[in-house]
N, C-alpha and C positions, 0 to 999 in steps of 0.2 A: 880818706875813706878807703878801706881795704875790703875788696870783694873777692872771695874765691869761688871760681866757676870751673873747676877741674875735677869734679868729683868722679868721673869715670877713670881717672888716673889713680887716685886714692882719695880716702875720706879720712877726716881727722877722727882719731880714736876718742870714742865716747867716754865720759868720765867713769861709768860704770864698767867699762871694760879694762881701763886703767886700774881701777881698784881691784878687779880680778886678777890682773897681772901681779900687782903688788902683794896681794895675799899670797900668791904662789912663790914669788921671789923671796918674801921674807918669813913665811909661815910653813907652807906646805910644799917645800922645795925637794921632797923625796923623789926618787926614781920609781915611776908607776909599776916597773917590773919587779921591784923589790918586795919581798913577802913581809917585812917586818911593818911596825906601825906607820913610820914615815912613809914607806912606799905604798901602803895601802890607803893613807890619806890622799896621797897624790893620785892613785888609781881611781879613787872615788871621784875627784874633780875631773879626771880625763874622761870618765864614763858619763858623768853628768854633763859634760860639754858635748859628748857624741849625741846624747838625747837632745839637746837643745838644737844642735845643727840639724839632726834628723827631722825634728818637728817643723822646721822651716819649710821644708819640701814634702812633708807628710810621708817620710820613709821609715822604715824599720831601723832602729838603732844600730843593729849589727851590719847594716848595709853601708855605713859611712867608714870611710878610710881617710884619716887625718894625713895631709901632706905639707910641703912648705908653702904651697900656694897654687894659684890657678895654673901656672906653667907646668908644675910638676903634675898636676892632676890630668891636664891635656896630654902630657907625654905618657904617663901611666896608662891611660885609656888607649891611645893608639898603639904604643909598643907593648903594652900587656896583652892585647889581642894579637898582635902580628908575630911576637916570638914563640907562640904556641906552634907556628907551621915551619916544618923544615924546608918547604920549597915556597917560593914566592906566589902570592896570591893577589887579589885585586881589592883595592879600597877606594871609596869614594869621598871626597870632600867638596866643600863650595870653594868658589874662587875669591871669597871675601872672609875666609878664616883669619883668626889671630895667627901670629907667627908660631905660637906655641903648640898649634896644631899642624899648620902648614909646613913648617921645618922638619918635623918628625916624618910626615908624609913623603917630603922630599928625600930624606935619608933612606927610606924604604925603596923609594924608586931607584936610588944609586944601588940598592942591594938587589936589583931584579924586579921588585914588585911593580905591579901596573897600578897607576894612580890616576883616577879620573877626576877632573876639577871642574865641577858643575858651573856653568855661566850664570849670570844674574841679569836681571833687567836694569833699566835706568834707575830704578829705585832701590837696587841692591837685593832684590829677592830672587830665591831659586824657584823655578817652575817645576811643581811635583812631577809633571809629565817628563821633565828632562831626566829627573832622578830614576823614575821607573823605566825609562829607555836605556839608562846606563848601567843597570844591574845586570850581572853576569852570573853564570853557574859558580864562579869562584870569588864572588864577592864576600869578603867575611866581615868588613867593617864599613859603616858610613858615619861620617862625623859632620855635622852641620851646625855652625854656630847658632846659638838662640837669638841673641840681640847684639848686632854689630857695634863695636865701641867707637868706630870713627864716624858713622853715618846715622847710626841709631835704629836701623831697620831691623824690625822683627820677622823672623821666618815662621811660616806655617808648620811648626813643629810637630803638632799632633798629626797632621796630614802626612807630613814626610816619614815621622816615625812609624806610622801605620803601614806605608808601602814597605819600609825596610823589613818590619816584622813580617808582612805576608810573604816576603821573599826568603826569610829565614836567616837573615844576617843580623848582626849587632848594630845598635844604633847608640851613638854617643853625641852629646851636645855640650858645648861650652856655654854655660849659664852664668858666667861670672858677672855680666852687666845686668843680668835680669833678676837674680835672687835678691830679695829684699826690697824689690822695686816693683814687681808684679808677683801675684800667687803663682806658686808652682806646686802641683800635686802629683807626684810620680806614681802614685797608685791608679791615677786615671790617665796618664800620658804614656804612650809607648816608648819609653826611654829606658835604656839598659845601664848607660853610664852617663853621669852628669857631674860637670866640674864647677867648684865653688871656690871663693876666695874670702879670707876674713877681712882684708883692708878696704874691700869694696863696700862693706855694710857696716863701717865705723868700728870694726875690731881692729887688732894690731896688724901690722904687716908680718909676715913670716909664717903664716898659717893658712891652710886651705884644706879642701876635702875633695874626694871623688866618691860620689854615690854609685854603688855597685849593686845592680838588682840581684837579689838572691838567685843562685843557679847560673849566673854569668862567670865564666872562668876567666881569670887573668893570671898572667906571670908577672912577678915583680921587677922592678927596675933594680932595686937594692937587695942584697941578700946578706944575712948576718943573723942578728938576734931574733928575728921572726915577729917582731911587733907589728901591730894593726893587721891581725889575721894573716900574718906572713906576707902581707902585700906590700909593706913599706917598713923594712927593718931600720932600726936606729932609735935611740931614746927620743920620745916625743917631746917636742918643744912645748912643755906644758904652760908656761906663762902666755905665750901666743895663743895656745888652743883654748885656754880659759877665757881669754877675752873674746875669741872667736865665738864660743858658746853663748856667753851673756849678750854679745852684740846680736846673735842670731835670735835669741828669745826675744830681745826687746824690740828689734825691727819687725818681726812677725806680729807683735802686739800693735804696733804703729801702722802697719801696712794700709788698713782700711781708710785711715785718714791721711796719712802721708802722700799715698800715690795720687789721689785726686788732687791733692794741694800741689804736688809737682806738675801734673799735667795743666793745670791753670798757669802755673807760673811759666812753663815751657810755652804754652800757646801765647801767653802775654808777650813774651819776648819775640816770638815769631812775627806776631801782628805789629809790635813796635818797629820792627825792621823790615817790614813787608814792602814798604815804597822806597827803600834805599836802591838806587839805580844800579843795576848790574849785580846785585848780591842774589845768588841763587841757592835755594834750599837743596841740601844733598839729603838722600834717603828718603823714606816714605813718612809722609806727614800723618798718615792715619795710623798704620801698623808701625808703631815707633816706641821706642823707650820712653817712660814718662818723663824722665828728667834731662832728656838730650835735645839740643839745638845744634845744627851744623849747616854750614854755607860753603860754597866756592866764591871767591872774592872777585870783584869787577876789574876792569882794565884801567890802567892810568897811562896816559900818553902811548896807547897801542900795546902796552905791555900788561899782562896780568900780574896783579900784585901777589907775592907769595906770602903764605900764612906765617912764616917765621917772623916777617917784618912786623905783621900786625900783632903778633903775640908779644913781641918786645915792646911795641908801643903801648899797648894795653897793660903791660906790666908796670911801665913808666908811670902810668895813671893809677896804679894800685889795684888793678883787676887781673886776676889770674886766669887764663884761657889757655887752649893747646891748639897746636897746628896738626892737621890731620896727617900730614906726610911726615916720614921719619927724618930726623936730622943726624947726620953723622960727619964728625970732623969739619963741622961748619958748612957742609954742603947739604942743601935741600933736595932730597930726591923725590920723584914723582910718587904720590901715593898709589900703591899697588891695588888698594881697595877702590879708589876713584877710577884708575885705569880698567879694572874688571867691569865697572859700571858704565864704561863707554866714553869717559872724559879724556881728552888728549892730554899729553905729557905736560904741556904748559898749565892748563887748567888744574891738572892733578897736583900741582904744587901749591895750590891757593887754597886748600881746604883748611877751615877753621872749625873748632868744636867748643862749644860752651855747654858744660853740664853742671845741674844744679843739686842741691842737697838740702839737708835738715837746716842749716843756718841761712839758707837763701830766703830773702824777703821780696815783697813787691818793689820796695824802694831800691833794693839791689838791682832788680831787673830794669827798672825804669832809668836809674842812673847809667846802667850798663849801655842801654841802648842809645842814650845821649851821647856818651863818650865814644862809643863805636862809630857813630854817624859822624862825630866832629874829626875823628882821626881819618876816616876814610876820606872825608871832604879834603883834609889837609894833604892826603897822600895823592889826591886826584886833583891838581892844580887846574884851575880854569884856563883855557886857552886865552892868551892875551891878544886883543885886535891889533893886526899889522898897522904900521904907520905908512901913510901914503906920502909920497914925494913928487 
């Protein structure tokens, strides 16, 4: 039995999105910038995809800039604002950002910018009062992740964005994990820049988008042919973008049914594991991504189990999950997200994440809970009674 529970890492490309890619690759392979009929047919697909992605978040189509994925979108948001200034200014991010946001912020810091990293509570949430207190006269950008990929916590984006707007700064949010799982309406949210990714919503890898509210000025990371309203030069990856468009259209249609289904499955898994000794839920159980389950692991023989060990054991059982902490060259580092939430280094190596999707069933959830408990029991050997002499 094979069960995939790592949908926050990537989703399987849906058949309709694959068909859209195949059409472009075999029939409509022209360059969208070309004026002849081949180019214009490609341009029609490009703009249709832009409309489809825009409708997912209720945005005007001209506000969608196609990129290679969420990482590039986050970089374009941060650096596209920052490089407009000749002298260093001040930006604010949370302490639980994806590295695609935190790394550009660190680079700006090396260039003399002041970067404030807002603390979070034990559940991973930013306090709006901390944001308000951190704003300065030279704050030009605030970037707060919408839904945290490792622990599932949702931020109070509407409240945070309003505080930023009242101050007159630009507000960006990484919505890669939220789009297609919860409704997003940028017409009613105080968001200026918003990052999206195709392969998180059953489109292909290699495409993403940045929503840029009309009137917000950005400078490009790439210069050249001037594609994407001069914000992202380079011939567009039309097969991936076409798959992104159809995936966005279909997931928007399915949202009203799929989101409650995922929430039921998520809570079923939480409930099934609620009595496992030492297993600690990470993130906010209430304000949470609908498909997301995460824990810190219990101790075995006085040592906290690390997430990497459990991922390998679950994989041997045919179940794909992920460790919350980053692995590099065989070494498991403490999760910076869990550290920011107040967990010590030992526990911050023990995070695991199980994320659900379209193919996940109740039977998958029940079997996963059984297998996970069996593996934890095996990794936590019972102490043998000592022999008396």
